[in-house]
N, C-alpha and C positions, 0 to 999 in steps of 0.2 A: 544420501538421497534427499535432495532439496525439494522443498514444497514451496510453490509460488502461489500467492493469493493476489488477485486483482480486485481492488476495491474502487468502485465508482461513487464519488460523492457528488450529489447534485443539489444545488440551491437556487436562489434567486438574487438578482441584482448584484452580482459579483461576490456573493457570500462564499462560494467555494474557493475562489482565489484568495479572499481575505483569510479564510481558515488556514490555507497552506502557508500564507505569510506569517500568521501568528504561530503556527506549529514550528516554523523555522526560527523565528525571532525569539520564541520562548525557550529554545534549546531542546525541545522534545525530539525533534528530528535527529539531531546529533546524538542524543542519548540513546535513541532506538538503534541507530546505525552502529553504536558502540557496544550494543548488547552481544554477549556470547551467542553465536549461532545465527546472527543476522547477516545475510549475504547481499541483500539489496533492499533499499527503501527509497524509491524515487517517484516523484510526482510528474505527471504529464497533463498538458491541457489540450483539449479537443479543438481541432480547427473547425469542426461542424457544430459543436455545442459549447459555447463559451460559459455555460452555467454548470458544466460537469468537469471534474478533475479525476484523473485515474491515478491511483497509487499502485505501483508494483512493489509488492512486499515479499521477499524471498527469505526462507529460513532453512537451516541445515536439516532439521527434522521436527517432528511433532513436539518433542520434549522442549525444544527451544521456543516454539510458539507458546506452549503452555506456561513456561516461565515468564515470557513477555506478557501474556494475558493476565498474569497475577501481579504485574508491576504497577507502580504509581503512574506510569506513563499512560496506561489505559484509562485511568480515572481522568487525567488531564485531557486526553483525546476525546473522551465522551463529553466532558464539560464544554470543550470547544465545538464539537459537533452539534451540541444542543444550542450553544450560543449563536451559531450561524445557521441554525435550523436546516441542517443538511440531511438528506435521505441517501440511503446506501443500496448498492447492488454488489454482490460478491461472487467471484468465480475462483475456484481452487483447482490447481493443476499439480499433478505429481508425475515424475518422469516415467515413461513407458519403455525406456531403453534407447540406445544410441541409434539403432537402425530402424527406420520406418519406411513405409511405402513412399513417403514424401521426400526422401533423401535425394532423389534425382532432380527435384526442383530447387534445391538449395545451392547457392553459390557461396563458396567459402573463400 
């Protein structure tokens, strides 16, 4: 049962994009993607808000998230978040099953 967490990082004067670049260049992103239980770790930039970046972070289960939160990577992430003075908004999603009322609107 995967858990998806959307994290919105917002800064000023291009700081969110600089944060993402440093996360990638420092190797933190690759380390997170290599963790047991990580299923997705992708950044997206908003067409409407250039000062916000969205991270879609997906994990196999809560145990994998807990192990990740106890890792050195979280310290580095917090350090960079502070360096770039980013503020966050978080959304968490868990699957509700394959069949939903919205199924008829999906094109596969």
